[in-house]
C-alpha positions in Angstrom: 108.6 121.8 114.9 106.0 121.2 117.6 102.8 119.6 116.9 100.9 122.8 117.6 102.8 124.5 114.8 102.2 121.5 112.4 98.5 121.9 113.3 98.5 125.4 112.6 100.1 125.1 109.2 97.6 122.3 108.5 94.8 124.5 109.5 96.1 127.4 107.5 96.5 125.2 104.3 92.9 124.0 104.9 91.6 127.5 104.9 93.8 128.2 101.8 92.6 125.2 99.8 88.9 125.8 101.0 88.9 129.3 99.9 90.2 128.3 96.5 87.4 125.9 96.1 87.9 122.2 95.7 89.2 120.3 92.9 87.2 118.5 90.4 89.1 115.4 91.3 87.5 115.3 94.9 83.9 116.1 93.7 84.4 113.1 91.0 85.6 110.8 93.6 82.8 111.6 95.9 80.3 111.5 93.3 81.4 107.9 92.4 81.3 107.0 96.1 77.7 108.6 96.7 76.5 106.9 93.5 78.0 103.4 94.4 77.3 103.5 98.2 74.3 105.9 98.5 74.2 109.2 100.3 72.9 112.6 100.1 74.3 116.1 99.4 75.5 116.4 103.1 77.2 113.1 102.6 78.9 114.2 99.5 79.9 117.6 101.0 81.5 115.7 104.0 83.4 113.5 101.6 84.7 116.5 99.7 85.7 118.4 102.9 87.6 115.1 104.0 89.7 114.9 100.8 90.3 118.7 101.2 91.4 118.4 104.8 93.7 115.3 103.9 95.3 117.2 101.1 95.8 120.3 103.5 97.5 117.9 105.9 99.6 116.5 103.2 100.7 119.8 102.0 101.8 120.8 105.6 104.1 117.9 105.6 105.3 118.7 102.1 103.6 115.6 100.7 101.4 117.4 98.2 102.6 115.6 95.2 102.0 112.2 96.8 98.5 113.2 97.8 98.0 114.4 94.2 99.1 111.1 92.9 96.7 109.5 95.2 93.8 111.6 94.3 94.5 111.0 90.8 94.5 107.2 91.1 91.3 107.4 93.2 89.7 109.4 90.6 90.9 107.1 87.6 90.6 103.7 89.1 87.6 103.6 91.6 84.8 101.2 90.6 81.7 100.2 92.3 81.7 96.5 93.2 78.7 95.1 95.2 77.7 98.4 96.5 81.3 99.3 97.6 83.8 101.6 96.1 87.1 100.0 95.3 90.3 101.0 93.9 93.9 100.0 93.1 95.6 102.8 95.0 97.4 101.0 97.8 100.8 102.0 96.6 99.7 105.6 96.4 98.1 105.5 100.0 101.4 103.9 101.3 103.4 106.8 99.7 101.4 109.5 101.4 101.6 107.7 104.6 105.5 107.2 104.3 106.1 110.7 103.3 103.9 112.0 106.3 105.7 109.7 108.8 109.1 110.6 107.4 108.3 114.4 107.7 107.0 113.8 111.2 110.0 112.0 112.3 112.3 114.8 110.8 110.2 117.3 112.7 111.0 115.6 116.1 114.7 115.8 115.5 
C-alpha cells in the first residue's frame, strides 16, 4: 500500500473519529496535563486533537488496540511531578510504535 493511500486512510479515520467526538480518556489526559503544566482552552483542544489524530493513525495501521491500551495507561497512571506530567507507560508506547513499524514494513512488501 502506498504512503499516499496510508495517509488517505489515516485522514479518513481522523474524520470518522472527530465526527464521533472524542473519548473521555483524551479529555481526561489533557485535563491532567493542563492542570499540571499550565495552559488554556486552546492548549487543551490541541492536546485532545493530537490524541485523536494519533488514534486515527494507529487505526489506519490496525494498531487500535495498542493505542487504546496506551490511552488507558496514560489516563490511569499520569501524575504531576514538579510541574511535569509523568507516567509509567513506556511499554504501551513501545507496543504502539512496534505495531506501526511492523504494519509499515508489511505495506512495503
